[in-house]
N, C-alpha and C positions, 0 to 999 in steps of 0.2 A: 451571494449565496446565503441561504437561510442559516441562521445560527441554530445548531442542534448538536448534541453530544450523544453518542451511542451508550448503551447500557453496560456493556462489559467487553472484555477481551478474551472471551471463551474461545477455546480451540474449535474453529469452524471453517468451512470452505465457502466458495463464492457463488454457488448456484442454489436455486430453490430445490428443496427436497421435501419429501413427504415423511412426516413422523407418525408412526403408527402407535397409538396410545393403547395401553393394556386392555381397555374396554372394547377395542376394535374400532374406535374412532380415529380419524386422521386429521391432521392440519398441516398446512404448508408454512414454511418459514424461509427467510432469506439467509444464506450463509455468506460470511464476509470474505473479501479478497484483500490482499496487500497491494498498496500502491507505492511504487518506487519514486525516488526523489525527482527523476526527470519529468514525471507527470505533474508534480507540484510546481516545478520551475516553469514548464511550458505554459502554464496558466497565465503567467505574467510576461512571457517573451513575445513581444510584438513582431520580432523578426520572422517568426514562423506562424502566421495567422491560422493556417489549417490545424496545426498542432495545438495552438492556443484554444481554438474552438473545441477540439476533441477533448483536451484536458479539462476544460471548464465544464463541459457536458458530463464527462465521466465522474468528476467530483460532485457536481450538482446531484446527479442521480444517486451517487453513493451516500450523500447526506440524506436525501429523501427516503431511501430504502434502508438506511443504516447498514450498508453492505460494504463499506470500505474501512480498512484499518490502516494505521500508519505505524511504521517502526520508529522508535525513538531516534535511530540513526537517520532516517529520512527527514525528520524535523530539523535536526542539527545541520544536515547537508543542505537543506532548503535555504535556511538563513544565510549560510556561507555562500551559496551559489548566487542568490539574488542580490546580495550586497557586493560580491566580488565582480559580477558582470554588470553592475549598476542597473539592473532591471528595476529595482526599487530603491528609493532612498532609505536611509537607516531607520527612520521613524515608521515608514510604511512597512518595511521588512519586519520590524518588531510587532506592529499591529497585526499583520497577516500571520505571523508565527503564532501569536496569541489566539487568533481565530482558528487556526488549525487545531490547536490544543483544545479549544472549546467545541469544535464541530465534529471531531473524529475521536474514536478510541485510539489511544496511543499505547503501543506494546513496548515493554521495557526488557532489556537483556538481563540474563543471569548466567551463572556458570555453565549450566547445561546447554543453553543456547550458544554460548561461545564454543563449547566443545563440538556442537553440531556444525557450526561454521567451519571449524578446523577440518572436520570430516568432509564437508561439502567442498572445501577448497581442494582437498586431495582427490576426492572421488570424481568431481566434475570439472576439475581444472579451471575453476572460476577465479576471478580476481578476488582479493581479500574482501573488498567492500561488497561485491556481488554475492560472495559466499555468506557474508553476514546477513544480507537481505534475504537470501534463500532460507537461511537458518531461522529467521523470524517466522516465515511462513510455515516451515516444517515443524518447528517447535510448538507453535500455536494452533496447528492443525488446519491451516488455510490451504486450500488446494489451487489457488491462482495468485500470480503476481502480475500486475500490469506494469510493464517496463519496456523500454527500447534497448536496454543494455544486455539482454540475454538473447539466446536463440529463440525467436518467437515460435510458439507451438510445441517446443521441446518440453518433455516431462523430466524433471529432476527429482527422482524418487517419486513422491506422491504429489509434487507441486508442478503445475503447468504454468509456463510463462506465456503471456499474451502481450504482443506489441499493439497497443490500441491505435497507433499512428499509421499502420499499414493496412 
């Protein structure tokens, strides 16, 4: 994948929208989506070649369009998952984690995001880790999460989850 880092972690969503400028002019821009850990891990999991292809293509397009954001949590979970499952040796895992940090905008937690996760855990009966992932999208104004861990197509508040593997 090409090495590229997005410009900011502004609150945005994942579809193209038209922005109307005060003078009456308009321009299109791409809004970002959040990618869950499982997408990052499948990129290296040769046991599931179809999912590996989908994950690789989704991330490649996300880099090209600057349309993917990563939660800090997903980067941490990625390193743990690929080393625990021995998908990558430790030096490759370190290198790939560094690449994620340079290729994507990483979103970081704060008190309000954690409070949002608590609310999501109670409201949607999500696991604690899924509630945190949802909270990143909700807090940063992203309207999509790519993940296989939620109910695909379901709207959680203003955030829709899409399973890219089905």
